[in-house]
C-alpha positions in Angstrom: 0.0 0.0 0.0 2.8 2.4 0.8 4.4 1.8 -2.5 1.2 2.7 -4.3 1.0 5.9 -2.3 4.5 6.8 -3.2 3.8 6.2 -6.9 0.7 8.3 -6.8 2.6 11.1 -5.1 5.2 11.1 -7.8 2.6 11.3 -10.6 0.8 14.2 -8.8 4.1 16.1 -8.4 4.8 15.7 -12.1 1.3 16.9 -13.0 1.8 19.9 -10.6 5.1 20.7 -12.3 3.4 20.5 -15.7 0.6 22.9 -14.6 3.2 25.3 -13.1 5.1 25.3 -16.4 2.0 26.0 -18.4 1.1 29.0 -16.2 4.6 30.5 -16.0 5.2 34.1 -17.0 8.7 33.5 -18.4 11.0 36.6 -18.1 12.0 38.1 -21.4 15.3 36.7 -22.7 14.7 33.4 -20.9 13.2 30.0 -21.8 11.6 27.5 -19.5 12.0 23.7 -20.0 11.1 20.7 -17.9 14.1 18.4 -17.8 14.2 15.3 -15.5 11.4 16.6 -13.2 12.7 20.1 -12.8 11.7 23.4 -14.4 14.9 24.9 -15.8 15.2 28.6 -16.8 18.0 29.4 -19.1 18.9 32.7 -20.9 18.7 32.9 -24.6 22.1 32.8 -26.3 24.5 35.7 -27.1 25.8 36.7 -30.5 28.1 33.7 -31.1 25.3 31.3 -30.1 22.8 33.1 -32.3 25.2 33.2 -35.3 26.0 29.5 -35.2 22.3 28.6 -35.0 21.3 30.9 -37.8 24.0 29.5 -40.1 22.8 26.0 -39.2 19.2 26.8 -39.7 19.8 28.3 -43.1 22.0 25.4 -44.3 19.4 22.9 -43.1 16.6 24.8 -44.9 18.5 24.5 -48.2 19.4 20.9 -47.6 15.9 19.7 -46.7 14.0 21.6 -49.3 11.6 19.3 -51.0 11.9 16.5 -48.5 8.8 17.3 -46.4 11.0 18.4 -43.5 12.6 21.6 -42.4 14.4 23.3 -39.6 12.8 25.1 -36.7 14.2 27.1 -33.7 13.2 27.7 -30.1 9.9 25.7 -30.2 8.6 23.4 -27.6 9.3 19.7 -28.1 7.2 17.6 -25.7 7.7 14.1 -24.4 5.1 13.1 -21.8 5.4 15.8 -19.1 8.9 16.9 -20.2 9.4 20.0 -22.3 12.5 20.8 -24.3 13.4 23.9 -26.4 16.2 22.8 -28.7 18.3 25.5 -30.3 17.5 24.0 -33.7 15.5 20.9 -34.6 14.1 19.2 -37.7 10.4 18.7 -38.0 7.9 17.7 -40.7 6.5 20.5 -42.8 3.0 19.2 -42.0 3.0 19.2 -38.2 -0.7 18.3 -37.7 0.0 14.7 -36.8 2.6 15.5 -34.2 1.1 18.7 -32.6 0.5 18.4 -28.9 -3.2 18.0 -28.1 -3.2 21.3 -26.2 -1.3 23.1 -29.0 1.7 23.6 -26.7 4.3 22.4 -29.1 5.3 19.3 -31.1 5.6 15.7 -29.8 9.1 14.4 -29.5 8.0 11.2 -31.2 7.8 13.0 -34.5 11.1 14.9 -34.3 14.1 13.1 -36.0 16.9 15.5 -35.0 17.7 18.1 -32.3 20.7 20.3 -32.0 22.1 22.2 -29.0 24.8 24.8 -29.2 26.6 24.9 -25.9 26.5 28.3 -24.1 29.3 29.5 -21.8 29.3 28.3 -18.2 29.5 25.1 -16.3 25.7 24.9 -15.8 25.0 25.3 -19.5 27.6 22.6 -20.4 26.2 20.2 -17.9 22.7 20.8 -19.2 23.5 20.1 -22.9 26.2 17.4 -22.4 24.6 15.4 -19.6 21.0 16.3 -18.8 19.7 16.7 -22.3 21.7 13.7 -23.5 19.7 11.6 -21.1 16.4 13.4 -21.7 16.6 13.3 -25.5 17.6 9.6 -25.5 14.7 8.8 -23.1 12.4 10.6 -25.4 13.6 8.4 -28.3 14.8 11.3 -30.5 17.0 9.5 -33.2 19.8 12.0 -33.6 21.1 14.5 -31.1 23.9 16.9 -32.2 26.0 19.0 -29.7 27.9 21.9 -31.1 30.4 22.8 -28.4 32.9 25.7 -28.5 34.3 24.5 -25.2 35.3 21.0 -26.1 39.1 21.3 -26.6 39.0 24.0 -29.2 35.5 23.1 -30.4 33.8 19.9 -31.6 30.6 18.6 -33.0 29.3 15.4 -31.4 26.6 13.4 -33.2 24.7 11.0 -31.0 22.5 8.2 -32.5 20.8 5.0 -31.4 18.7 6.2 -28.4 18.1 3.7 -25.6 15.0 5.0 -24.0 15.2 2.7 -21.0 18.8 3.7 -20.2 18.5 7.3 -21.2 21.6 7.1 -23.3 22.7 7.0 -26.9 24.4 3.9 -28.3 26.7 5.7 -30.7 28.7 9.0 -30.3 30.9 10.5 -33.0 33.0 13.5 -32.1 34.4 15.7 -34.9 36.7 18.6 -34.0 36.1 22.1 -35.5 37.8 22.4 -38.9 36.6 19.0 -40.1 33.2 17.9 -41.3 30.6 16.1 -39.1 28.0 14.2 -41.1 24.5 13.4 -40.0 24.2 9.6 -40.6 20.5 9.0 -40.7 17.0 10.5 -41.0 15.7 13.2 -43.3 19.0 15.2 -42.9 21.2 12.1 -43.7 24.4 13.3 -45.4 24.1 16.9 -44.1 27.5 18.3 -43.2 28.3 20.5 -40.2 31.7 22.0 -40.9 33.6 25.3 -40.7 30.9 27.2 -42.7 28.6 26.7 -39.7 30.9 26.4 -36.7 33.9 28.5 -37.8 37.4 27.4 -37.4 38.9 25.8 -34.2 38.8 28.2 -31.3 41.9 29.0 -29.3 
């Protein structure tokens, strides 16, 4: 009986967190996500962050033209009672089938690729490298790309093969800045993230 009560309490807390997120008045310049049972507020990125994401979005738009998919930025991707706001993600052009029932965003089950560009600071690096790695894998998103200026001069890491039960990706390929990282699967298969997007290695 006590186990049942504990389980019910957890569910109720998750629901309360969801309701709190829906009613939040998020300060300008911030975004609110629910990651691993916590509402996380993070600032929108600075000039470097914006520039990389804009280059990436433009390149993906050209690459995906005519495929039925396209890039999006700063939208809600929802998995159960978790909410993510990737820097860039790929979604179907026709989102009707993957729209959240309450119109709050798109369901993670229909998103083939997400990208996070790491912001300065230990907390931001922990969020993208560790917390979102686990969360995106648990949500079953097939490809997670991390563009990281702070990984030994800069690197692009492409994660594939999500194991939802473990909250981990089976495959991780790290490509240093100055070389070309290639998306291995999905609508963006063959898309290259290279110096045109990331810039050259950073000192």
